[in-house]
MARVOBA-930949 format. One record per residue (C-alpha): y, z negated, x; residue number from 1. Coordinates in nm, 4 decimals. Layout:
REM residues N
+----------+----------+----------+-----+
|        y |        z |        x |   k |
+----------+----------+----------+-----+
|        Y |        Z |        X | NUM |
...
+----------+----------+----------+-----+
***
This chain:
REM residues 328
+----------+----------+----------+-----+
|        y |        z |        x |   k |
+----------+----------+----------+-----+
|   0.5807 |   1.3440 |  -4.7331 |   1 |
|   0.4094 |   1.2216 |  -4.3931 |   2 |
|   0.3637 |   0.8673 |  -4.3694 |   3 |
|   0.5927 |   0.6924 |  -4.1038 |   4 |
|   0.3947 |   0.5006 |  -3.8314 |   5 |
|   0.5454 |   0.1374 |  -3.7566 |   6 |
|   0.8347 |   0.1443 |  -3.4993 |   7 |
|   0.5949 |  -0.0538 |  -3.2600 |   8 |
|   0.3248 |   0.1677 |  -3.3025 |   9 |
|   0.3131 |   0.2671 |  -2.9429 |  10 |
|   0.4503 |  -0.0326 |  -2.7910 |  11 |
|   0.1915 |  -0.1591 |  -2.5161 |  12 |
|   0.0284 |   0.1728 |  -2.4715 |  13 |
|  -0.0003 |   0.2994 |  -2.0857 |  14 |
|   0.2692 |   0.5637 |  -1.9878 |  15 |
|   0.1005 |   0.8547 |  -1.8584 |  16 |
|   0.2189 |   1.0052 |  -1.5040 |  17 |
|   0.3189 |   1.3640 |  -1.4112 |  18 |
|   0.1595 |   1.5801 |  -1.1668 |  19 |
|   0.2039 |   1.6639 |  -0.8275 |  20 |
|   0.2569 |   1.9959 |  -0.6940 |  21 |
|   0.0041 |   2.0927 |  -0.4030 |  22 |
|   0.1014 |   2.3864 |  -0.1609 |  23 |
|  -0.1694 |   2.6655 |  -0.1692 |  24 |
|  -0.1531 |   2.6792 |   0.2241 |  25 |
|  -0.1226 |   2.3561 |   0.4264 |  26 |
|  -0.2212 |   2.3564 |   0.8054 |  27 |
|  -0.1726 |   2.2001 |   1.1271 |  28 |
|   0.0658 |   2.3274 |   1.4168 |  29 |
|   0.0065 |   2.0589 |   1.7033 |  30 |
|   0.2112 |   1.7755 |   1.5954 |  31 |
|   0.3421 |   1.9419 |   1.2919 |  32 |
|   0.2242 |   1.9940 |   0.9152 |  33 |
|   0.3160 |   2.3098 |   0.7826 |  34 |
|   0.2659 |   2.4311 |   0.4665 |  35 |
|   0.3604 |   2.7189 |   0.1813 |  36 |
|   0.3482 |   2.7331 |  -0.1665 |  37 |
|   0.2206 |   3.1233 |  -0.1586 |  38 |
|  -0.1582 |   3.0873 |  -0.2573 |  39 |
|  -0.3692 |   2.8909 |  -0.4701 |  40 |
|  -0.1010 |   2.6381 |  -0.5436 |  41 |
|  -0.2229 |   2.3635 |  -0.7927 |  42 |
|  -0.1053 |   2.0231 |  -0.9543 |  43 |
|  -0.2859 |   1.6916 |  -0.9627 |  44 |
|  -0.2111 |   1.4121 |  -1.1409 |  45 |
|  -0.1724 |   1.0577 |  -0.8941 |  46 |
|  -0.4986 |   0.8268 |  -0.8718 |  47 |
|  -0.5318 |   0.4862 |  -0.7935 |  48 |
|  -0.6506 |   0.5583 |  -0.4556 |  49 |
|  -0.3575 |   0.7887 |  -0.3526 |  50 |
|  -0.1485 |   0.4697 |  -0.2313 |  51 |
|  -0.4115 |   0.3080 |  -0.0391 |  52 |
|  -0.4882 |   0.6144 |   0.1296 |  53 |
|  -0.1346 |   0.6881 |   0.2297 |  54 |
|  -0.0529 |   0.3544 |   0.3695 |  55 |
|  -0.3789 |   0.3926 |   0.6005 |  56 |
|  -0.2316 |   0.7030 |   0.7667 |  57 |
|  -0.0417 |   0.5935 |   0.9868 |  58 |
|  -0.3157 |   0.4627 |   1.2056 |  59 |
|  -0.5373 |   0.7644 |   1.1355 |  60 |
|  -0.6125 |   1.1349 |   1.2984 |  61 |
|  -0.3921 |   1.4329 |   1.2541 |  62 |
|  -0.6858 |   1.5877 |   1.0394 |  63 |
|  -0.6995 |   1.2555 |   0.8061 |  64 |
|  -0.3053 |   1.3503 |   0.7300 |  65 |
|  -0.3885 |   1.7149 |   0.6880 |  66 |
|  -0.6977 |   1.6203 |   0.4215 |  67 |
|  -0.4506 |   1.3663 |   0.2337 |  68 |
|  -0.1863 |   1.6692 |   0.2209 |  69 |
|  -0.4272 |   1.9095 |   0.0746 |  70 |
|  -0.5413 |   1.6595 |  -0.1536 |  71 |
|  -0.2255 |   1.5110 |  -0.2791 |  72 |
|   0.0636 |   1.7322 |  -0.1679 |  73 |
|   0.3448 |   1.7171 |   0.0988 |  74 |
|   0.6263 |   1.5117 |   0.1311 |  75 |
|   0.8790 |   1.8116 |   0.1461 |  76 |
|   1.0941 |   1.6744 |   0.4214 |  77 |
|   1.4579 |   1.7724 |   0.4880 |  78 |
|   1.7468 |   1.7367 |   0.7206 |  79 |
|   1.8170 |   1.7663 |   1.0954 |  80 |
|   1.5024 |   1.6351 |   1.2871 |  81 |
|   1.4528 |   1.3938 |   1.4416 |  82 |
|   1.7269 |   1.1617 |   1.3333 |  83 |
|   1.7165 |   1.2471 |   0.9726 |  84 |
|   1.3859 |   1.3339 |   0.7602 |  85 |
|   1.4191 |   1.2616 |   0.4353 |  86 |
|   1.1370 |   1.3152 |   0.1725 |  87 |
|   1.1917 |   1.5394 |  -0.1499 |  88 |
|   1.5072 |   1.7346 |   0.0351 |  89 |
|   1.3308 |   2.0680 |   0.0959 |  90 |
|   1.2934 |   2.2826 |  -0.2060 |  91 |
|   1.2210 |   2.6060 |  -0.0532 |  92 |
|   0.8720 |   2.7555 |  -0.0792 |  93 |
|   0.7481 |   2.6363 |   0.2673 |  94 |
|   0.8153 |   2.3697 |   0.5046 |  95 |
|   0.7277 |   2.1925 |   0.8368 |  96 |
|   0.6686 |   1.8160 |   0.8488 |  97 |
|   0.6481 |   1.6219 |   1.1887 |  98 |
|   0.3434 |   1.4205 |   1.1889 |  99 |
|   0.5366 |   1.0857 |   1.3109 | 100 |
|   0.7293 |   1.1006 |   0.9975 | 101 |
|   0.4385 |   1.1028 |   0.8047 | 102 |
|   0.3172 |   0.7726 |   1.0088 | 103 |
|   0.6580 |   0.6666 |   0.9736 | 104 |
|   0.6321 |   0.6402 |   0.5881 | 105 |
|   0.2910 |   0.5400 |   0.5857 | 106 |
|   0.3532 |   0.2513 |   0.8246 | 107 |
|   0.6302 |   0.1247 |   0.5779 | 108 |
|   0.4293 |   0.1542 |   0.2730 | 109 |
|   0.1407 |  -0.0370 |   0.4472 | 110 |
|   0.3933 |  -0.3067 |   0.5579 | 111 |
|   0.5468 |  -0.3374 |   0.1972 | 112 |
|   0.1927 |  -0.4091 |   0.0575 | 113 |
|   0.1198 |  -0.6430 |   0.3292 | 114 |
|   0.4266 |  -0.8241 |   0.2839 | 115 |
|   0.3794 |  -0.8262 |  -0.0971 | 116 |
|   0.0472 |  -0.9837 |  -0.0617 | 117 |
|   0.1544 |  -1.2593 |   0.1606 | 118 |
|   0.4417 |  -1.3281 |  -0.0957 | 119 |
|   0.2004 |  -1.3784 |  -0.3592 | 120 |
|   0.0472 |  -1.6312 |  -0.1398 | 121 |
|   0.3761 |  -1.8140 |  -0.1186 | 122 |
|   0.4326 |  -1.6796 |   0.2638 | 123 |
|   0.6584 |  -1.4670 |   0.4328 | 124 |
|   0.4474 |  -1.2100 |   0.5745 | 125 |
|   0.3968 |  -1.0974 |   0.9232 | 126 |
|   0.7043 |  -1.0780 |   1.1561 | 127 |
|   0.6004 |  -0.7250 |   1.2765 | 128 |
|   0.5862 |  -0.6216 |   0.9039 | 129 |
|   0.9469 |  -0.6777 |   0.8652 | 130 |
|   1.0248 |  -0.5299 |   1.2050 | 131 |
|   0.8742 |  -0.2054 |   1.0573 | 132 |
|   1.1140 |  -0.2354 |   0.7657 | 133 |
|   1.4146 |  -0.2580 |   0.9857 | 134 |
|   1.3690 |   0.1008 |   1.1186 | 135 |
|   1.5849 |   0.3311 |   0.8954 | 136 |
|   1.4652 |   0.6799 |   1.0333 | 137 |
|   1.1382 |   0.7839 |   1.1955 | 138 |
|   1.3719 |   0.7620 |   1.5401 | 139 |
|   1.5675 |   0.4430 |   1.5396 | 140 |
|   1.9189 |   0.5344 |   1.7114 | 141 |
|   2.0273 |   0.1669 |   1.7443 | 142 |
|   1.7929 |  -0.0332 |   1.8984 | 143 |
|   2.0265 |  -0.3046 |   1.9721 | 144 |
|   2.1135 |  -0.3815 |   1.5964 | 145 |
|   1.7619 |  -0.3770 |   1.5047 | 146 |
|   1.6860 |  -0.6338 |   1.7956 | 147 |
|   1.9488 |  -0.8343 |   1.6531 | 148 |
|   1.7996 |  -0.8056 |   1.3255 | 149 |
|   1.4771 |  -0.8978 |   1.4136 | 150 |
|   1.5855 |  -1.1877 |   1.5959 | 151 |
|   1.7490 |  -1.2967 |   1.2816 | 152 |
|   1.4505 |  -1.2889 |   1.0819 | 153 |
|   1.2378 |  -1.4650 |   1.3628 | 154 |
|   1.4695 |  -1.7643 |   1.3035 | 155 |
|   1.4162 |  -1.7415 |   0.9757 | 156 |
|   1.0216 |  -1.7516 |   1.0174 | 157 |
|   1.0766 |  -2.0281 |   1.2398 | 158 |
|   1.2614 |  -2.2166 |   0.9883 | 159 |
|   0.9290 |  -2.2475 |   0.7535 | 160 |
|   0.7467 |  -2.3898 |   1.0376 | 161 |
|   0.3721 |  -2.4751 |   0.9753 | 162 |
|   0.4672 |  -2.5486 |   0.6057 | 163 |
|   0.1599 |  -2.5227 |   0.3462 | 164 |
|   0.2168 |  -2.2012 |   0.0953 | 165 |
|   0.4943 |  -2.2638 |  -0.1361 | 166 |
|   0.5671 |  -2.0813 |  -0.4868 | 167 |
|   0.8150 |  -1.8284 |  -0.4712 | 168 |
|   1.1463 |  -1.9660 |  -0.5610 | 169 |
|   1.1128 |  -2.3200 |  -0.4318 | 170 |
|   1.2318 |  -2.2279 |  -0.0680 | 171 |
|   1.5381 |  -2.0085 |  -0.0067 | 172 |
|   1.3856 |  -1.7881 |   0.2388 | 173 |
|   1.1366 |  -1.6951 |  -0.0024 | 174 |
|   1.3737 |  -1.5954 |  -0.2460 | 175 |
|   1.5924 |  -1.4130 |   0.0343 | 176 |
|   1.2733 |  -1.1992 |   0.1718 | 177 |
|   1.1581 |  -1.1183 |  -0.1646 | 178 |
|   1.4908 |  -0.9364 |  -0.2619 | 179 |
|   1.4732 |  -0.7578 |   0.0710 | 180 |
|   1.1203 |  -0.6206 |   0.0063 | 181 |
|   1.2658 |  -0.5393 |  -0.3661 | 182 |
|   1.5575 |  -0.3586 |  -0.2094 | 183 |
|   1.3171 |  -0.1785 |   0.0304 | 184 |
|   1.1111 |  -0.0422 |  -0.2958 | 185 |
|   1.4091 |   0.0624 |  -0.4389 | 186 |
|   1.5175 |   0.2629 |  -0.1375 | 187 |
|   1.1687 |   0.4551 |  -0.1896 | 188 |
|   1.2470 |   0.4930 |  -0.5575 | 189 |
|   1.5528 |   0.6593 |  -0.4568 | 190 |
|   1.3799 |   0.8959 |  -0.2276 | 191 |
|   1.5544 |   0.7969 |   0.0954 | 192 |
|   1.8052 |   1.0475 |   0.0500 | 193 |
|   2.1770 |   1.0088 |   0.1515 | 194 |
|   2.4120 |   0.9191 |  -0.1250 | 195 |
|   2.5679 |   1.2515 |  -0.1652 | 196 |
|   2.2211 |   1.4106 |  -0.2361 | 197 |
|   2.2464 |   1.2011 |  -0.5574 | 198 |
|   2.5180 |   1.4159 |  -0.6736 | 199 |
|   2.3240 |   1.7525 |  -0.6696 | 200 |
|   2.1647 |   1.7945 |  -1.0298 | 201 |
|   1.8944 |   2.0035 |  -0.9239 | 202 |
|   1.7306 |   1.7306 |  -0.7040 | 203 |
|   1.4561 |   1.5823 |  -0.9053 | 204 |
|   1.4372 |   1.2329 |  -0.9986 | 205 |
|   1.1214 |   1.0353 |  -1.0993 | 206 |
|   1.2087 |   0.9203 |  -1.4292 | 207 |
|   1.0457 |   0.8277 |  -1.7744 | 208 |
|   1.0392 |   1.1218 |  -2.0106 | 209 |
|   0.9697 |   1.1960 |  -2.3810 | 210 |
|   0.7799 |   1.4977 |  -2.4777 | 211 |
|   0.6193 |   1.6614 |  -2.7804 | 212 |
|   0.2630 |   1.6833 |  -2.7850 | 213 |
|   0.1638 |   2.0136 |  -2.9668 | 214 |
|  -0.2018 |   1.9090 |  -2.9925 | 215 |
|  -0.2140 |   1.5705 |  -3.0527 | 216 |
|   0.1221 |   1.6284 |  -3.3152 | 217 |
|   0.3067 |   1.3489 |  -3.1479 | 218 |
|   0.5949 |   1.2186 |  -2.9234 | 219 |
|   0.4399 |   1.1181 |  -2.5801 | 220 |
|   0.6015 |   0.9312 |  -2.2790 | 221 |
|   0.5187 |   1.0038 |  -1.9310 | 222 |
|   0.6622 |   0.9772 |  -1.5502 | 223 |
|   0.8328 |   1.2886 |  -1.4335 | 224 |
|   0.7998 |   1.3378 |  -1.0475 | 225 |
|   0.9141 |   1.6685 |  -1.0530 | 226 |
|   0.6182 |   1.7696 |  -0.8807 | 227 |
|   0.6915 |   1.5709 |  -0.5560 | 228 |
|   0.4539 |   1.3487 |  -0.4054 | 229 |
|   0.6965 |   1.1102 |  -0.2592 | 230 |
|   0.8291 |   0.9542 |  -0.5973 | 231 |
|   0.4886 |   0.9041 |  -0.7277 | 232 |
|   0.3953 |   0.7101 |  -0.4140 | 233 |
|   0.7288 |   0.5282 |  -0.4731 | 234 |
|   0.6411 |   0.4280 |  -0.8335 | 235 |
|   0.2988 |   0.3273 |  -0.7200 | 236 |
|   0.4381 |   0.0724 |  -0.4452 | 237 |
|   0.6726 |  -0.0515 |  -0.7130 | 238 |
|   0.3878 |  -0.1015 |  -0.9651 | 239 |
|   0.1604 |  -0.2777 |  -0.6811 | 240 |
|   0.4510 |  -0.4941 |  -0.5688 | 241 |
|   0.5499 |  -0.6149 |  -0.9322 | 242 |
|   0.2016 |  -0.6591 |  -1.0480 | 243 |
|   0.0932 |  -0.7987 |  -0.6713 | 244 |
|  -0.2232 |  -0.9883 |  -0.8601 | 245 |
|  -0.4288 |  -0.6855 |  -0.7737 | 246 |
|  -0.2976 |  -0.6212 |  -0.4211 | 247 |
|  -0.5099 |  -0.7373 |  -0.1393 | 248 |
|  -0.6018 |  -0.6908 |   0.2250 | 249 |
|  -0.9299 |  -0.5796 |   0.3338 | 250 |
|  -1.1470 |  -0.8169 |   0.5014 | 251 |
|  -1.2873 |  -0.5230 |   0.6749 | 252 |
|  -1.0242 |  -0.2976 |   0.8017 | 253 |
|  -0.7156 |  -0.5323 |   0.7377 | 254 |
|  -0.5349 |  -0.2548 |   0.5447 | 255 |
|  -0.3714 |  -0.3362 |   0.2122 | 256 |
|  -0.5224 |  -0.1825 |  -0.0821 | 257 |
|  -0.4798 |  -0.1799 |  -0.4709 | 258 |
|  -0.7886 |  -0.3360 |  -0.6322 | 259 |
|  -0.9432 |  -0.1638 |  -0.9405 | 260 |
|  -1.2371 |  -0.3375 |  -0.9559 | 261 |
|  -1.3213 |  -0.7147 |  -1.0636 | 262 |
|  -1.1025 |  -0.9456 |  -0.8979 | 263 |
|  -1.2757 |  -1.1703 |  -0.5839 | 264 |
|  -1.3038 |  -1.5367 |  -0.6003 | 265 |
|  -1.0186 |  -1.7442 |  -0.4243 | 266 |
|  -1.1006 |  -1.7550 |  -0.0570 | 267 |
|  -1.3933 |  -1.5027 |  -0.0684 | 268 |
|  -1.4018 |  -1.1809 |   0.1472 | 269 |
|  -1.2936 |  -0.8551 |  -0.0456 | 270 |
|  -1.3209 |  -0.5054 |   0.0445 | 271 |
|  -1.1445 |  -0.1472 |  -0.0048 | 272 |
|  -1.3453 |   0.1134 |  -0.1794 | 273 |
|  -1.3895 |   0.2878 |   0.1925 | 274 |
|  -1.5279 |  -0.0230 |   0.3592 | 275 |
|  -1.7671 |  -0.0957 |   0.0776 | 276 |
|  -1.8823 |   0.2706 |   0.0889 | 277 |
|  -1.9643 |   0.2293 |   0.4636 | 278 |
|  -2.1348 |  -0.0788 |   0.3743 | 279 |
|  -1.9368 |  -0.3244 |   0.5703 | 280 |
|  -1.9461 |  -0.6091 |   0.3357 | 281 |
|  -2.3318 |  -0.6334 |   0.4266 | 282 |
|  -2.2541 |  -0.6363 |   0.7933 | 283 |
|  -2.0062 |  -0.8697 |   0.7566 | 284 |
|  -2.2190 |  -1.0891 |   0.5563 | 285 |
|  -2.4921 |  -1.0566 |   0.8117 | 286 |
|  -2.2625 |  -1.1651 |   1.0913 | 287 |
|  -2.1409 |  -1.4514 |   0.9009 | 288 |
|  -2.4909 |  -1.5534 |   0.8163 | 289 |
|  -2.5861 |  -1.5294 |   1.2259 | 290 |
|  -2.2978 |  -1.7291 |   1.3229 | 291 |
|  -2.3502 |  -2.0382 |   1.0778 | 292 |
|  -2.7145 |  -2.0307 |   1.1552 | 293 |
|  -2.6489 |  -2.0254 |   1.5196 | 294 |
|  -2.3546 |  -2.3105 |   1.4851 | 295 |
|  -2.6334 |  -2.4987 |   1.2744 | 296 |
|  -2.8858 |  -2.4942 |   1.5676 | 297 |
|  -2.6185 |  -2.5881 |   1.8337 | 298 |
|  -2.4956 |  -2.8901 |   1.5919 | 299 |
|  -2.8690 |  -2.9989 |   1.5720 | 300 |
|  -2.9309 |  -2.9837 |   1.9596 | 301 |
|  -2.6283 |  -3.2050 |   1.9744 | 302 |
|  -2.7979 |  -3.4931 |   1.7627 | 303 |
|  -2.6584 |  -3.4043 |   1.4281 | 304 |
|  -2.8859 |  -3.4602 |   1.1118 | 305 |
|  -2.9692 |  -3.2143 |   0.8686 | 306 |
|  -2.7523 |  -3.3688 |   0.6246 | 307 |
|  -2.4419 |  -3.4005 |   0.8470 | 308 |
|  -2.4975 |  -3.0084 |   0.9711 | 309 |
|  -2.5010 |  -2.9385 |   0.5972 | 310 |
|  -2.1669 |  -3.1408 |   0.5251 | 311 |
|  -2.0194 |  -2.9733 |   0.8409 | 312 |
|  -2.1075 |  -2.6093 |   0.7421 | 313 |
|  -2.0641 |  -2.6650 |   0.3517 | 314 |
|  -2.4353 |  -2.5563 |   0.3124 | 315 |
|  -2.7067 |  -2.6728 |   0.1206 | 316 |
|  -2.9631 |  -2.9088 |   0.3343 | 317 |
|  -3.2571 |  -2.6970 |   0.2459 | 318 |
|  -3.0345 |  -2.3773 |   0.4093 | 319 |
|  -2.9949 |  -2.5829 |   0.7147 | 320 |
|  -3.4124 |  -2.6555 |   0.7235 | 321 |
|  -3.4503 |  -2.3113 |   0.6929 | 322 |
|  -3.2236 |  -2.2046 |   0.9724 | 323 |
|  -3.3264 |  -2.4407 |   1.2216 | 324 |
|  -3.6866 |  -2.3316 |   1.1332 | 325 |
|  -3.5605 |  -1.9759 |   1.2178 | 326 |
|  -3.6186 |  -1.8187 |   0.8560 | 327 |
|  -3.3638 |  -1.7164 |   0.6355 | 328 |
+----------+----------+----------+-----+
***
């Protein structure tokens, strides 16, 4: 008889993720993304860059959205536009998705990530980001209600004043806003579908599944997205917010991103992969250096000593001497 492995032998191992079905044909038709499963459809495992890229689409071109859809799949929106456009509601072999709806969900993802990054630092986040989350569909049908909610949030922000950052849980507003953010992410996990859609058993749901691996001759767990892109994004959002220590705002483009490399030192600039590839860290460093050197010369012109300038700029005295002499 084969030896039975310990019950907890696999505990702590990472859970693999399911695959996303990418349509064989995806193209632009003015302000609409159209797709068909016909052709060379393929499957792809979600990657760490998927969420970061999706969260930036709201500010990018139509062709950037097209490139993303061809790489990671489509949202499979269904419903009666323009009021209701829910992802994962189209099980037909073809579809048409307004680009404005893509930007709607992308801007929400970006707002979630920015707010989560702010909460990590003991802040409430930007009021504009909370305003984005108040929209309940790509076309807001109750502007007065939205303004009233935004006014209520503004009062909550004003109540915090200019107090220094505080750890989560030490100020009531932080608990309230953290719970609101959790509710938002939970709605993503439910696919943003009306409640009656959940009664239909043929609609897929992101869930953890158990399968038998013939090649490895053992049981394995994995996240099943039903081949859909949106639940894969929702899962990454949940993990990003829950493990916010790896969630950062890029010092170059200002967009939130999931950092997969070594974490930066507190207070230091950090850059997403796109900005790093474009050489943004070097450009930012050059601008910061020129600014500090110009400030050193200005302070010297006002009669400050090298020691005083060094203390004011938090620099070494020898560095200040080089700057004043025109060197590096």
